[in-house]
N, C-alpha and C positions, 0 to 999 in steps of 0.2 A: 517842487524842489524845496519847499519850506525856506525861502530865501531870508526871511526875517527872524528865523529861530536859530540861535547859535548852538546847534545840536552837539557839536563836538565839545564845546566848552562845558555844556551841561553834563555830558558823559564823563568828563574829567573831574569836574568839581562836585558832582553829586555824591560820589563816595567820600570825598573830603568833608562835605557837610554832614553826611551820616556818621562819620567818625567823630565829629564834634558833638553830635547829638548823644553819642554813647558815653561821653566823658562823665556826666553827672549821674549816670545810672549805676545802681548797685546790685540789682537783682539779675542773676545770670540768665534766667529764662527770658526776662525782658530784653536783655542784650541780644540774645539769639534771635528773638522775634523781630526786633528793630533792624538787625543786620539782614535778615532774610527779606524783610519788606524793602529795605534799601536796595538790595541786589535785584529784586523783581522790578522796582521802580527804574533801575538802570536799564533793564531790558525794555521796559515800556518807553523810556526816554529815547532809546535807539530806534524806535519804530520809524521815524522819518527817513532813516537810512535805506528803507525799502525802496524809496524813490530814486536810488542810485542808478544813474544811466551809464552803462559800461563804455559807451562810445564817446563820452564827453570829457575824458581826462580827469584832472583834479576837480573835485566837487566839495560842496559844503564848506567852501573856503571862508576862513576868518583871518583877517590880516589887519594888524594895527601896530603902530610904533610901540616898542617896549622900552628900549634905552637908545634914544636918538643919537647920542654922542658916539656910541660904539656901533651903530647900525644894526642893533638887535630888534627883531620883530616878534610879536606874538602871532605866529602864522601857523594855522592848522588847515588840513585838507585830507581827503581820502581819494584813492583811486583803486583800480582793480588789484594792485599789489597788496594793498593794506585793508581793504574792506572786509575780507573774510577773517583777518586777524582781529579786527575790532569786534566783530560779532562773536568770535571764539572767546575773547576776553569777557564780554558781557555774559555769555552763556556759562562760563566757568565759575563765576563768583557765587551764584545761588547754590550750585552743586557743592562748592567748598563749604558753605555754611551748613548745608544739610548733612553732609558726611561727617562734620565735626560736632554735631548736636550732642552726642553722648561721649564722643572720643576725647574731647577737651574738657577737663574738669577743674583746671586751675587757671587763674588769671584769664578768665573767659573774655572779659571786656577788652583787655589789652590784645588778646589774640585776634578778635574780630576787627579791632582798629587796624592792626597790621594787615589783615586781608583787604580791608577797604583802601588803605594807602597803596598797597601793591596794585590793586585794580586801577586806581587813578593813574599811577605812574606808567603802567603798561599801555593803557589807552593813549596816554600822552606820547609814548615812544612811537606808536603806529600812526599817529596823526600829525606829529610835529613836522613842519616844513622849514624850520630855521635850525641851523646846526647847533647853536648854543642851547636853544630850547629843547632840542632832541637830547643833547647831552645832560641837561638838567633832569629830564625825566628818566634817562638811562641810569643816572647815578641815584635818583630818588628811590628806585626799587631796591637798591642794595641794602639799606638799613632794615626795612621791614622783613625782607627775606632772611637776612642774617639773624634777626630776632626770632623768627618762626623756627629756625633750626636750633639756635642756641638756648632758647627758653623752653620750648615745648618738644624738643627732640628727644632722642634715645640716650643710651648710656654714654656714647661717645660724641655727644652733640657739640661739645666745645671744639674738639678736633675738626669735625666736619664743617662747622660754621666758620671757623677761622680759615680753613683751607678754601672754602667757597669765597670768602671775603677777599683773601689775598689774590687768588686767581682772577677774580672779576675786577679788582682794583688795578691789577697790572694791565689787563686789557683796556680798561677805561683810560689809563694814562696814555697809552699809545693812541687811542681814539682822540683824545684831547690834542695831542701833537698834530694829528692829521687835520683836525678842525682849524687850528691856528694857521696851519700851512695853507689851507684853502682860502682863509680870509686874506692872507697876505698876497697870494697869487691871483685870487679871483676878485678881491675887493668887496666881497659880500658874504654873509652867512646864509643867504636864501638858497635853499636846495634847488627849487625850480630854476632860479637864475643861474646857478652854477652848472646845471645840466645843459644850458645853452652855450657854455664856454668850452673852449678846447685848450687843454694844458699839454705842455711838452712831455715827451715820453719819460725823461729822467724824473720830472716831478711826479708823474703818474706812478712810476716804479716804486718810489719810496712811500708815497701816499697810500698806494694799494697795500704794501707790506704792513704799514702801521694799522690800517683799518682791518685788513684780513686777519691779522693776529688777534685783534680785539674780538672780532666776530667769531673766529675759530674757537676761541676760549669759551665763548657763550654758547656755541652750538650744542656740545663741544665736539671738536674733531680730534682724532688721534694725532699726536700724543698728548693733547691738552685736556683729555677727558677725565683724568683721575679724580677731580673734585666731584664729579657727578654721582658715581655710585655711593660715595660717602654721604653726600648731601641727601640723596634720596632715601637711603636706609635710615638715617638718623632723623629726618624731618617727620613731623606729624603728617597724617594722611592728606589734609588740605594743602600743606606745604609742598608735598610731592606732586599733588594734582596741579597746582598753579605753576610749579617749576617745570613740569613736563609739558603741560598744555600751552603755556604762554611764554615763559622766560626763555626756553631754548629757541623759540621761533624768532626772538630778537636778533640772534646771530644770523640766521638765514635771511631774515628780512633786511638786515644791514647789507648783505652781499647784493641783494636785488635793488635796494634803494640807493646805495652809495657806490659800491665797487664797480658794478657794470656801467651805470650811466655817467659817473664822474671820472672814472679811470678806465675807459674801454680798451685802450691799447695795452695797458698793463694787465687787465683782466684776461685778454687773449694770450699775452705772453706767459702768464702764470697758470693758464688753464690746464696744461698737462700735469703740473705739480698738484693742483687742486683736485683733478680727476684721480690721480694716483693716491693721494691721501684719503679721498672719499672711498675708494675701493678698499683700502686698508681698514678704514673705519668700519665698513660693512662686514668684512670678513673677521676682523678682530672682535668686534662687538658680538657677532653671532657665536663665534667659537667660545668666548669667555662666558657668555650667557648659558651655553649648553652645559657647562660644568658647575653651575651654581646650585646650591641646595636651599638658599634663602630666596623665597619667591620675590620679595621686593627687590633684591639685588639683581635677580634675573631680569626683571622688567626694566631695571635701570640700565643694565648693559645692552638690552635690546634697543633702548633709545639711541645709544651710540650708533648702532647699525642702521636704524631707521632714519636718523638724521643724516647718515652718510648717503643714503639714497637721495635726500633732498639736495645736498650740496653737489652731488654728482649731476643731478638733473639741471641744476643752475649752470654749471660750467661746461656742459655739453653744447650750450648755445643753440639748441634745437627747440623749436616751438613745443613739441610734445614733451621734451625734457623739462622746460620751465613750467609748463602746465602741470606736469606730474609733480614737480617740486612744490608748487603752491598748494595743490590738492593734498599732497602728503603732509605738508605743514598743518593743514586743517585736520586731516585724518588722524595723524599721530596725536594731536591734542585731544581729540575726542576719545580714541581708543585707549591710549596709555593713561589718560586722566581717569577714565572709567575703571581701568584695571587697578590703579592705585587706590581708588575709593573702595573697591572690592577687597583689596588686601587689608585696608584699614578695618572694614567690617569683619573680616576673618580674624584679625588680631584681637578684636574685642571679644571674640568667642574663645579662641584657643590661647591667647596671650603669647603667641609664637608665630614667626614668619617662616619657620623651617618646613620644608615639604613633608618631612617625616612626622610632623605634629599636626598636619592638616590633610589627612588622607581619608578615603572612603566616604566622601560626602554625597556621592551620586544617589544613594538610597535615602539619606536622611535630610539632605538639603537640595532637592531637585531644582527649585527655582534659582538658587544661588549658582548651581553648576550650569544651568541653562544660559544665564547671562555670561558666566565666565567662558563657556564654550563659544558663544557668539563673539565675544571680544578677542578670544584667542584666535579664532578663524580670521577675523578682520586684521589682527596683528600681523599674520604672515601672508596676507593678501589673497584670501580664498575668494574665488569668483562669486559675485553677488553681494560682497561687502565693500565698504568704502576703501579699504586698503588695497584691493585689487586694482581699482581704477587708476589711482596715482602711480602704483608700482608698475603697471603694464606700460604706461606712458613713458616712464623713465627707462624701462627696458627697451622700448622701441627706439628711443633717442640714443641709447647706448650702442645698440647694434648698428644703427645708422652711422654713428660716429666711428665705430671700429668693432670688428668681430672679436678682437682681443678683449676690449673693455666689456662687451656684452658677455663673453664667456666667463670673465673673471667674477662678475657679480652673480652669476647663476648659483654658485655654492652659497652665497649669502642668503638667497631666498630659501634654499634647502635647509640651511642651518636654522633659519627662523621657524620653519615648519617643525624641525626636529626638536628644538628646545620647548616650543609651545605644546606639542603633542606629548612630550615626555612628562612635563610637569602637570598638564591637564589630566592625563590618564591616571597618574598617581593620586591626584587630588580627588578624582571621581571614584576610582575603583580600587585604589591601593589598600593594602591591609598590613597591620591591623587597623581597623577604622577608629578614628579618634573623634568622630562626629555624632556618636549615638545620642548624646544629651543636648546637642545644640539645637537652637531654634532656627527655622528657615527665615527668609527675608521678612522684615516687618514693612508696614506701609511707607514709612519714611525712606527705607532702603529701596523699595520698589520704585518710588518716585525718582530718586536721583540715579537709578540705573536704567530706568525705562527711557528717559529722555535721550541719553546718548545712543541707546539701542535703535531708536527711531532714525537718528541721523546716520548710523552705520548702514542701515538698509536703504534709506532714501538715497544717499550719495552712491551707494553700491549699485542700486538698480536704476536710478534716474539721475545721472550726474550732469546732464545737459544744462540745467539752470546755473549750476556752480561754474561750469566751464564758460558759459556765456558771460558771467561776471568778470572773468579774468582775461578772456581772449584778447580784446582790443588793447589792454595795457601790456600784455605779453608781446603782441605784435609791434607796438610802438617801441618797447624796450629793445627788442632784437633788431628792429629796423635801424634804430639809432646806433646800436652797437656795430652793426655791419657797415653802416655808413661812415663811421668815424675810425674804426680799427682797420689796419691793413689786412686785406683779404688773404694774402699769401701767408700771413702768420696765424690766421684764425683757424682753429680746429673745427671747421664747419664741413659737414658731409655734403658737398654740393652735388656729388654723384652718388648719393647714398643708395639709390635703388639699382645702380648698375652692378651686375654680377652678384646680386644678393641671393643667398640661398632661400629656398621656399619657406623655411621656418621664420626667417626675418620678414619676408613679404607677408606671411600670414599674421605676424604680430602687428605689422603696420595696418593691415586691414582691420584687425580687432580694435586697434586704437582709433581708427577713423570711425568705426561704428560707435564706439564709446562716446566720442566727441559729439556725434550727431544725436 
């Protein structure tokens, strides 16, 4: 278990140390190489996390007094809810550095410092076990992300960056109110200690609303999603990658880490509303994505739909739903991050993100279209890819919860296939071809596209190791929820298999096989 090594602190402070090393450097190429070395060192430093034991609860615990007078602690740990998100963050940084190698040509040092600061803050969010420490890391990511959009973004970067900043700041203010309320009511900022306490329904009601609004903005859920397409379109490739792969997951992680364990009765009370909003996000995101001509905006709106599946899985309160949500958090980060890297590579060739300016690549860029096709299939959940595993688990939970909920999200899956096939076919075989003079993938592009592709197929074909990592934590979360929330209010399908149609029973059987 590496008890004497502060693994999590090393993962948080290593990027900060690397950012400090960049300060005196003046050569852009040296900055890139040092940043890449630091990102790979972060992956190596995370190796002890391989010893994570899914059955042991919180692990790699670091706990010491921070500000004794206020009861603040420097408290870090990981469990099955957060371990995959930590690995995803570590995995994303080197890909961001590689995909920005030629894309970023101005203020290269400052750009990589922002990437490193973002990584440090994100790991802190997923490992903090003190509410104030969590909030510090939550806010710390705001400035570097704002700068990534405002300095290295597109023509409308100022509008996009300010919109991102204001939306996120509004959510952060609500989150701070909830943190103060928990300190007053619970007498501590310690998240594990607060999980052991029971709060009155009235307190839970308002605390849930404050936290849920903050997390819904971050996800983002409809109707708080409008900052996301603007931020994605204007951000540089690496900014879009880290935004899609990691930042959006902070919202869904917040629901799992705070809303369900700290406010279980309120979570059950508001579950129908959260399910309804999730369904709307799935259908709205897919419908709007279908009408896009800008490839990057299409993928951005697809994120609204995909994250809708995550929030839906969480608030169905079924084991398969929460499992699917956690896997979809990981899968969305891998697939959508890879697609944004490909869009950046395409922009370097065509200087446009419009579908009409990027057609006919099947003949001239076969390697590029191979990877795009793979990630497109994974994006709409084609069997054998990682997207299928998480999506089918959420579908099983949805049909167990209600035939109506299950039926409502079926069009969302169809829309996902429709917009991905539409854009992919035009990019591959559309005419007139705009790709006659373009070069296919170089070695650097092969490197940063091959690594996510391996994960797409690994998780899609052999998901059992990933499910084993999260299963015990999911069981504990749901057992605690059902033990503390009134059963008569909980939208749990206790008789889920009674009178179920054959299609639903078949889906349940598929999910059981996937888990095994």
